[in-house]
N, C-alpha and C positions, 0 to 999 in steps of 0.2 A: 652208574653210579657206585662205586661200590657202598656195600652196608656197613654198618657201624661195628660189627664183630670184622668184616674181612678188613676194615682199617686197623683197627688193635693188633689182628694176625699180622699187617705189613708194618706195624710198628710205629705208623703214621697219627695214632691214638695211644698216649701211654696208658698200661695197666700192670698191675701187681701180678706177673705171672707164676704161677706155683707147679707148672709142668708145661713142657714141650716135647713132641717127637714129631717126626716125619708126617702124622697124620692128623695131631690134634696139638690144640693148646687149652690151657687151664689157667683163667685168671680169676682173681677176688670179683666179687658182683660189688657195684660202688652203690648198691642200696641193699644191703644185707638183712635179709630174713631169720636169719639165725647165726650164731656165735662163728660156724663155718658156715660160706655161701659160695661156693665156687663155681664157675660156668665151665664146663667143659664143651670144647666146639671143633667141629672140624675143620681141617685149614681149606679146604675144598668147600666152596660155597653150595649149599644146599638149603633152600628157601625155608620148608621145614619137613616133619615127619612125614607129611601126605604127599612132599613133593619127591620123596626118597622112594626108590626103585629098588630090584633084584639086585644089581652091582653096588647097593651102598649096605647090603647084609653084614659083610666084616666088619665094616667102618662103625655103623651102627653100635654091635657089639663091641667092638674095640670103645667104643668113648664109654660105656658102662665099666668095662675093667679098669678104665684110667680112672674111673669115678673113684671105684674101689679101692683103687691104690693111694689115692689121695686121701681118701677115708682115712685108711692106717696110717698113711704119714702123719696126718694130722690127728693123730690118737683117740679118732670115733668108736671106740672098741664098745662103748652102748649102744651103737647102731646109730644110720644116719638115710637119709632120704633122698631117691633121684628123682627128679620131675623132668617130664619131656610137656612142655605147652606146646599147642598147636592151633594155630587159627585165631580170631579174635575173641572165639568165645570159650577156648583153650589157655584164654590169656597169653599167647605168646607179643610179644610188643616188638622183638627185633626177628626181622626177617632172615634168620639164621638159625638150622638147629643147632640146638645147644640144649645141654643135661645139666640142670641145675643140683649141685649137690649141697643136702644142706643137713646141719649135725652139730652137736653143743651143745641140744636141749631136746627135751621129749617133745616128740611130735605126735601131733592128733588126729583121728581121723571123724568125720572125712574131714579134708582140707577145705579151704578157702570155699 
């Protein structure tokens, strides 16, 4: 059974897409934690960062470059944060690798 993000990528579940290319798509988070909260996901299903391999190296870099491009197009010139939650203890709630792009407010450290 396809995961939630695979269904969004396939167009089976509606989402506000903000970016798409051959490798990735990005859409607004349904429960935003900042004024800008975009999910950048690979089109190919990878369960988590822990399940990625050497063959995913370029894709993982591409996800971050896409996040930076989106941050620029959203006017996040004062800064932004990218986060990859991995596994239950890491806060991952959808088993599909994804990068959270958060911006539009000051971020604090340590996070959550």
